N, CA and C of each residue as an Amber inpcrd file, in Angstrom:
protein
   405
   2.3610000 -26.3730000  -3.5460000   2.3330000 -24.9830000  -3.1660000
   1.3180000 -24.2370000  -4.0330000   0.4940000 -23.4240000  -3.4120000
  -0.5530000 -22.6990000  -4.1190000   0.0000000 -21.4290000  -4.7570000
  -0.5700000 -21.0760000  -5.8900000  -0.1810000 -19.8610000  -6.5930000
  -1.2150000 -18.7720000  -6.3580000  -0.7450000 -17.5940000  -5.9630000
  -1.5770000 -16.4100000  -5.8110000  -1.0940000 -15.3950000  -6.8470000
  -2.0340000 -14.7680000  -7.5340000  -1.6920000 -13.7990000  -8.5750000
  -2.4190000 -12.4950000  -8.2960000  -1.7450000 -11.3830000  -8.5480000
  -2.3690000 -10.0640000  -8.5040000  -2.2570000  -9.4580000  -9.8950000
  -3.3670000  -8.8290000 -10.3680000  -3.3830000  -8.3190000 -11.7300000
  -4.2220000  -7.0560000 -11.8180000  -3.6300000  -5.9640000 -12.2470000
  -4.3810000  -4.7500000 -12.5520000  -4.7850000  -4.8660000 -14.0170000
  -5.9910000  -5.3720000 -14.2480000  -6.3900000  -5.7490000 -15.6070000
  -6.8820000  -4.5850000 -16.4570000  -7.2990000  -3.4890000 -15.8250000
  -7.8240000  -2.3290000 -16.5560000  -8.9620000  -2.7390000 -17.4910000
  -9.9150000  -3.4560000 -16.9200000 -11.0900000  -3.8740000 -17.6910000
 -11.2590000  -5.3760000 -17.7090000 -12.0100000  -5.9000000 -16.7570000
 -12.1970000  -7.3380000 -16.5700000 -12.7840000  -8.0030000 -17.8140000
 -13.8680000  -7.4500000 -18.3330000 -14.5440000  -8.0840000 -19.4650000
 -13.6970000  -8.0160000 -20.7390000 -13.0440000  -6.8980000 -20.9710000
 -12.2490000  -6.7590000 -22.1950000 -10.9710000  -7.6000000 -22.1520000
 -10.5890000  -8.0550000 -20.9680000  -9.3650000  -8.8490000 -20.8270000
  -9.6550000 -10.3030000 -20.4420000 -10.8830000 -10.7560000 -20.6980000
 -11.2510000 -12.1130000 -20.2650000 -10.4010000 -13.1930000 -20.9280000
  -9.9930000 -12.9970000 -22.1780000  -9.1550000 -14.0250000 -22.8170000
  -7.7620000 -14.0660000 -22.1810000  -7.2270000 -12.8970000 -21.7940000
  -5.9420000 -12.8730000 -21.0890000  -6.0540000 -13.5640000 -19.7340000
  -7.1740000 -13.3220000 -19.0550000  -7.4060000 -13.9560000 -17.7600000
  -7.4470000 -15.4750000 -17.9050000  -8.1350000 -15.9660000 -18.9180000
  -8.1930000 -17.4180000 -19.1480000  -6.8050000 -17.9810000 -19.4340000
  -5.9920000 -17.2350000 -20.1810000  -4.6130000 -17.6730000 -20.4440000
  -3.8080000 -17.7640000 -19.1490000  -3.9580000 -16.7690000 -18.2750000
  -3.2660000 -16.7730000 -16.9810000  -3.6900000 -17.9860000 -16.1620000
  -4.9880000 -18.2550000 -16.1300000  -5.5130000 -19.3950000 -15.3700000
  -4.9700000 -20.7040000 -15.9290000  -4.9990000 -20.8640000 -17.2460000
  -4.5310000 -22.1080000 -17.8640000  -3.0260000 -22.3190000 -17.6910000
  -2.2690000 -21.2410000 -17.6730000  -0.8180000 -21.3580000 -17.5440000
  -0.3700000 -21.5950000 -16.1060000  -1.0060000 -20.8970000 -15.1370000
  -0.5060000 -20.9110000 -13.7600000  -1.3550000 -21.7090000 -12.7770000
  -2.5860000 -22.0600000 -13.1310000  -3.4940000 -22.8080000 -12.2510000
  -3.5340000 -22.2130000 -10.8420000  -3.8660000 -20.9290000 -10.7350000
  -3.8230000 -20.2640000  -9.4260000  -4.9300000 -20.7090000  -8.4850000
  -4.6330000 -20.6460000  -7.2020000  -5.6540000 -20.8670000  -6.1760000
  -6.5030000 -19.6180000  -6.0290000  -5.8760000 -18.4590000  -6.2820000
  -6.5400000 -17.1870000  -6.0290000  -5.9400000 -16.1090000  -6.9290000
  -6.8110000 -15.2570000  -7.4720000  -6.3590000 -14.1210000  -8.2720000
  -6.9940000 -12.8580000  -7.7100000  -6.1650000 -11.9090000  -7.3030000
  -6.6470000 -10.5970000  -6.8610000  -6.5950000  -9.6770000  -8.0750000
  -7.7450000  -9.1100000  -8.4230000  -7.8430000  -8.2900000  -9.6300000
  -8.1870000  -6.8600000  -9.2420000  -7.4620000  -5.9110000  -9.8210000
  -7.7410000  -4.5010000  -9.6050000  -8.0660000  -3.8660000 -10.9560000
  -8.8060000  -2.7550000 -10.9110000  -9.1930000  -2.0790000 -12.1440000
 -10.1450000  -2.9170000 -12.9720000 -11.1520000  -3.5100000 -12.3150000
 -12.0890000  -4.3940000 -13.0120000 -13.0250000  -3.6440000 -13.9510000
 -13.3610000  -2.4030000 -13.6130000 -14.2940000  -1.5640000 -14.3790000
 -15.6750000  -2.2020000 -14.4910000 -16.0350000  -3.0510000 -13.5630000
 -17.3410000  -3.7160000 -13.5960000 -18.3950000  -2.8680000 -12.8980000
 -19.6480000  -3.0450000 -13.3300000 -20.7580000  -2.3360000 -12.6960000
 -21.7620000  -3.2910000 -12.0550000 -21.6310000  -4.5890000 -12.3110000
 -22.5590000  -5.5700000 -11.7370000 -21.7810000  -6.7610000 -11.1870000
 -22.5040000  -7.6270000 -10.4760000 -21.9130000  -8.8500000  -9.9280000
 -22.1620000 -10.0600000 -10.8170000 -22.7340000  -9.8790000 -11.9740000
 -23.1520000 -11.0020000 -12.8130000 -22.0580000 -11.3960000 -13.7980000
 -20.9960000 -11.9740000 -13.2660000 -19.8800000 -12.4050000 -14.0960000
 -19.4900000 -13.8150000 -13.6880000 -18.9630000 -14.5570000 -14.6450000
 -18.6670000 -15.9630000 -14.4180000 -17.3070000 -16.3020000 -15.0220000
 -16.4930000 -16.9650000 -14.2470000 -15.2400000 -17.5510000 -14.7260000
 -15.2780000 -19.0130000 -14.2970000 -15.1980000 -19.8880000 -15.2480000
 -15.3180000 -21.3230000 -14.9850000 -14.3470000 -21.7710000 -13.8890000
 -14.8760000 -22.5260000 -12.9280000 -14.1260000 -23.1220000 -11.8160000
 -13.6460000 -22.1270000 -10.7650000 -14.1940000 -20.9120000 -10.7830000
 -13.8250000 -19.8980000  -9.7980000 -15.0580000 -19.2230000  -9.2180000
 -14.9760000 -18.9020000  -7.9240000 -15.9520000 -18.0180000  -7.2980000
 -15.4130000 -16.6070000  -7.4580000 -16.3010000 -15.6460000  -7.7020000
 -15.8740000 -14.2570000  -7.8470000 -16.4630000 -13.4380000  -6.7100000
 -15.5880000 -12.7590000  -5.9790000 -15.9780000 -11.8410000  -4.9100000
 -15.5510000 -10.4550000  -5.3950000 -16.4860000  -9.5030000  -5.4560000
 -16.1190000  -8.2210000  -6.0520000 -16.7330000  -7.0290000  -5.3340000
 -16.1150000  -5.8780000  -5.5660000 -16.6500000  -4.5930000  -5.1130000
 -16.4400000  -3.6170000  -6.2590000 -17.5140000  -2.9260000  -6.6180000
 -17.4670000  -2.0270000  -7.7590000 -17.2990000  -0.5920000  -7.3030000
 -16.6740000   0.1950000  -8.1440000 -16.5110000   1.6180000  -7.8690000
 -17.8160000   2.3200000  -8.2110000 -18.3070000   3.1360000  -7.3020000
 -19.5570000   3.8580000  -7.5340000 -19.2880000   5.1060000  -8.3580000
 -19.5490000   5.0190000  -9.6480000 -19.4120000   6.1770000 -10.5250000
 -20.3150000   5.9780000 -11.7290000 -20.4540000   7.0320000 -12.5190000
 -21.2930000   6.9580000 -13.7130000 -20.6340000   6.1810000 -14.8420000
 -19.3420000   6.0320000 -14.7630000 -18.6450000   5.3090000 -15.8180000
 -17.9110000   4.1190000 -15.2080000 -17.6030000   3.1630000 -16.0380000
 -16.8690000   1.9950000 -15.5600000 -15.4370000   2.4090000 -15.2470000
 -15.0550000   2.2790000 -13.9880000 -13.6880000   2.6040000 -13.5690000
 -13.4110000   1.9150000 -12.2500000 -12.1250000   1.7560000 -11.9300000
 -11.7450000   1.1700000 -10.6500000 -12.3440000  -0.2040000 -10.4390000
 -12.6200000  -0.4990000  -9.1950000 -13.2200000  -1.7750000  -8.8370000
 -12.1940000  -2.8610000  -8.5790000 -12.5820000  -3.8090000  -7.7310000
 -11.7000000  -4.9100000  -7.3560000 -12.4720000  -6.2190000  -7.3280000
 -11.7390000  -7.3020000  -7.4530000 -12.3410000  -8.6310000  -7.3500000
 -11.2830000  -9.6120000  -6.8660000 -11.7660000 -10.6930000  -6.2960000
 -10.9110000 -11.8350000  -5.9790000 -11.5710000 -13.0530000  -6.5870000
 -10.8110000 -13.8010000  -7.3580000 -11.2720000 -15.0620000  -7.9160000
 -10.6360000 -16.1670000  -7.0960000 -11.4610000 -17.0120000  -6.5070000
 -10.9640000 -18.1200000  -5.6920000 -11.3650000 -19.4310000  -6.3590000
 -10.4040000 -20.3210000  -6.5060000 -10.6790000 -21.6130000  -7.1330000
 -11.7670000 -22.3500000  -6.3640000 -12.7090000 -22.9370000  -7.0950000
 -13.8430000 -23.6260000  -6.4700000 -13.4350000 -24.7750000  -5.5570000
 -12.3010000 -25.3940000  -5.8150000 -11.9010000 -26.5550000  -5.0220000
 -11.3060000 -26.1660000  -3.6640000 -11.1390000 -24.8690000  -3.4200000
 -10.5810000 -24.4080000  -2.1480000 -11.6630000 -23.6690000  -1.3750000
 -11.9670000 -24.0990000  -0.1520000 -12.9920000 -23.4010000   0.6350000
 -12.6080000 -21.9370000   0.8630000 -13.5730000 -21.0560000   0.6220000
 -13.3390000 -19.6260000   0.8400000 -14.6480000 -18.9500000   1.2050000
 -14.5160000 -17.8160000   1.9010000 -15.7030000 -17.0540000   2.2860000
 -15.3640000 -15.5700000   2.3010000 -16.3420000 -14.7180000   1.9340000
 -16.0780000 -13.2800000   1.9040000 -16.0150000 -12.6840000   3.3010000
 -15.2700000 -11.6080000   3.4280000 -15.2340000 -10.8210000   4.6590000
 -15.9770000  -9.5180000   4.4080000 -16.7060000  -9.0550000   5.4050000
 -17.3530000  -7.7530000   5.3140000 -16.3600000  -6.6950000   5.7730000
 -16.1140000  -5.7130000   4.9140000 -15.1870000  -4.6350000   5.2410000
 -15.9520000  -3.3300000   5.3910000 -15.6060000  -2.5670000   6.4050000
 -16.1940000  -1.2520000   6.6170000 -15.1480000  -0.2120000   6.2150000
 -15.1450000   0.1510000   4.9220000 -14.1530000   1.0820000   4.3950000
 -14.6910000   1.7770000   3.1560000 -14.2080000   2.9810000   2.9140000
 -14.5310000   3.6890000   1.6790000 -13.5390000   3.3500000   0.5740000
 -12.4920000   2.6330000   0.9170000 -11.5060000   2.2240000  -0.0770000
 -12.1040000   1.1640000  -0.9930000 -11.5640000   1.0740000  -2.2000000
 -11.9940000   0.0310000  -3.1260000 -11.2470000  -1.2450000  -2.7480000
 -11.8750000  -2.0360000  -1.8890000 -11.2270000  -3.2390000  -1.3620000
 -12.2480000  -4.3490000  -1.2020000 -11.7930000  -5.5640000  -1.4210000
 -12.5910000  -6.7560000  -1.1650000 -11.6490000  -7.7720000  -0.5230000
 -12.1820000  -8.5770000   0.4050000 -11.3290000  -9.5490000   1.0980000
 -12.0780000 -10.8530000   1.3090000 -11.3170000 -11.9360000   1.3250000
 -11.8660000 -13.2630000   1.6110000 -10.9370000 -13.9760000   2.5800000
 -11.4790000 -15.0220000   3.1970000 -10.6760000 -15.9830000   3.9600000
 -10.6430000 -17.2340000   3.0990000  -9.4570000 -17.7570000   2.8740000
  -9.2970000 -18.9270000   2.0200000  -8.5120000 -19.9950000   2.7790000
  -8.9810000 -21.2270000   2.6770000  -8.3710000 -22.3310000   3.4200000
  -7.2530000 -22.9540000   2.6030000  -6.0280000 -22.5970000   2.9420000
  -4.8680000 -23.2230000   2.3280000  -4.4060000 -24.2900000   3.3310000
  -3.1220000 -24.3870000   3.6350000  -2.7030000 -25.2870000   4.7070000
  -3.2440000 -24.7710000   6.0250000  -3.3940000 -23.4600000   6.1050000
  -4.0870000 -22.8140000   7.2160000  -4.9760000 -21.7330000   6.6030000
  -5.8050000 -21.1310000   7.4220000  -6.7150000 -20.0990000   6.9440000
  -5.9380000 -18.8010000   6.7000000  -6.0810000 -18.2300000   5.4980000
  -5.3670000 -17.0210000   5.1000000  -6.3760000 -15.9890000   4.6060000
  -6.1350000 -14.7260000   4.9450000  -6.9600000 -13.6350000   4.4420000
  -6.2820000 -13.0340000   3.2200000  -7.0610000 -12.8600000   2.1500000
  -6.5600000 -12.2400000   0.9280000  -7.3930000 -10.9900000   0.6730000
  -6.7230000  -9.8740000   0.4000000  -7.4020000  -8.6050000   0.1420000
  -6.9150000  -8.0310000  -1.1830000  -7.8590000  -7.6690000  -2.0490000
  -7.5450000  -6.9710000  -3.2910000  -7.9100000  -5.5090000  -3.0910000
  -6.9590000  -4.6200000  -3.3450000  -7.1220000  -3.1960000  -3.0590000
  -6.7370000  -2.3730000  -4.2790000  -7.6440000  -1.4960000  -4.7080000
  -7.3450000  -0.5780000  -5.8080000  -7.2900000   0.8360000  -5.2630000
  -6.1520000   1.4810000  -5.4450000  -5.9560000   2.8620000  -5.0250000
  -5.7740000   3.6890000  -6.2950000  -6.8000000   4.4480000  -6.7000000
  -6.7050000   5.2000000  -7.9560000  -5.4510000   6.0710000  -7.9900000
  -4.7500000   6.0880000  -9.1180000  -3.4550000   6.7590000  -9.1930000
  -3.4990000   8.2630000  -8.9130000  -4.6260000   8.9020000  -9.1320000
  -4.7170000  10.3470000  -8.8970000  -5.2670000  10.6910000  -7.5230000
  -5.6180000   9.6840000  -6.7320000  -6.1470000   9.9120000  -5.3860000
  -5.0270000   9.8320000  -4.3580000  -5.2100000  10.5750000  -3.3000000
  -4.3040000  10.4650000  -2.1610000  -5.0420000   9.6900000  -1.0850000
  -4.4040000   8.6860000  -0.5590000  -5.0180000   7.8160000   0.4410000
  -4.3120000   8.0500000   1.7680000  -5.0960000   8.2350000   2.8100000
  -4.4920000   8.5010000   4.1200000  -4.0600000   7.2010000   4.7920000
  -3.0570000   7.3140000   5.6120000  -2.6090000   6.1560000   6.3920000
  -3.7030000   5.7010000   7.3480000  -4.5290000   6.6320000   7.8000000
  -5.6420000   6.2740000   8.6970000  -6.5870000   5.3110000   7.9920000
  -6.9410000   5.6070000   6.7210000  -7.8250000   4.7120000   5.9640000
  -7.1850000   3.3410000   5.7650000  -5.9000000   3.3310000   5.4440000
  -5.2110000   2.0460000   5.2630000  -5.1050000   1.2750000   6.5720000
  -4.7800000   1.9640000   7.6540000  -4.7030000   1.2950000   8.9560000
  -6.0590000   0.7420000   9.3720000  -7.1350000   1.4830000   9.0700000
  -8.4810000   1.0010000   9.3620000  -8.7650000  -0.2900000   8.5960000
  -8.4000000  -0.3210000   7.3190000  -8.5940000  -1.5310000   6.5200000
  -7.7940000  -2.6920000   7.1070000  -6.5330000  -2.4580000   7.3760000
  -5.6600000  -3.5110000   7.9010000  -6.1860000  -4.0620000   9.2220000
  -6.7370000  -3.1860000  10.0600000  -7.2520000  -3.6370000  11.3620000
  -8.4420000  -4.5830000  11.2220000  -9.0840000  -4.5900000  10.0610000
 -10.2390000  -5.4600000   9.8300000  -9.8620000  -6.8140000   9.2320000
  -8.6040000  -6.9850000   8.8820000  -8.1590000  -8.2170000   8.2240000
  -7.5810000  -9.1910000   9.2380000  -8.2270000 -10.3580000   9.3950000
  -7.6650000 -11.3630000  10.3020000  -6.2840000 -11.8230000   9.8100000
  -5.3900000 -12.0550000  10.7360000  -4.0440000 -12.5430000  10.4060000
  -4.0880000 -14.0390000  10.1720000  -3.1710000 -14.5500000   9.3900000
  -2.2590000 -13.8370000   8.5200000  -3.0020000 -13.3170000   7.2880000
  -2.5060000 -12.2130000   6.7280000  -3.1680000 -11.6640000   5.5530000
  -2.1580000 -11.2690000   4.4890000  -2.6790000 -11.2050000   3.2550000
  -1.9230000 -10.7540000   2.0940000  -2.7610000  -9.6580000   1.4580000
  -2.1460000  -8.5030000   1.2060000  -2.8390000  -7.4280000   0.5050000
  -2.1790000  -7.2620000  -0.8590000  -3.0070000  -7.3070000  -1.8970000
  -2.5300000  -7.0740000  -3.2530000  -3.0220000  -5.6950000  -3.6850000
  -2.1590000  -4.6670000  -3.5860000  -2.5930000  -3.3080000  -3.9310000
  -2.2340000  -2.9310000  -5.3660000  -2.8860000  -1.8830000  -5.8380000
  -2.5510000  -1.3080000  -7.1320000  -2.8260000   0.1860000  -7.0930000
  -1.8740000   1.0030000  -7.5310000  -2.0890000   2.4370000  -7.7040000
  -1.7060000   3.3080000  -6.5280000  -2.1410000   4.5610000  -6.5830000
  -2.1390000   5.6520000  -5.5890000  -0.8650000   5.9870000  -4.8470000
  -1.0030000   7.1050000  -4.1800000   0.0600000   7.6430000  -3.3380000
  -0.4940000   7.8480000  -1.9440000   0.3440000   7.6660000  -0.9520000
  -0.0810000   7.8600000   0.4380000   0.1620000   9.2850000   0.8790000
  -0.7020000   9.7520000   1.7730000  -0.4850000  11.0650000   2.3970000
   0.4960000  10.9190000   3.5300000
């Protein structure tokens, strides 16, 4: 059975040793990360592909990523949304969609935006959210 983990890390680079501990302890197939605070795509975690979306701001904040184990076939999905979300299709026993979603705690997110995101995710899907309140 594959392990999927969701983690609001509040700073991907500053928590890299914690991330390595999680990987070594749980051997996950996939990790959905929220609050990455990354500004570039130039990051590496041994034995994992990283799919990410950064928050557009002057300071490092928000952002999402999905780490998929290299031994499991996976591919990114293109999402048309203003939400901080990234999604992949990963081949487990069957093809599964995984979405990492960061909803900033002080933002209000409309159900329309969430429904739009959900409509773009092929079934079956898993959404790993973090933060926010719905309108």
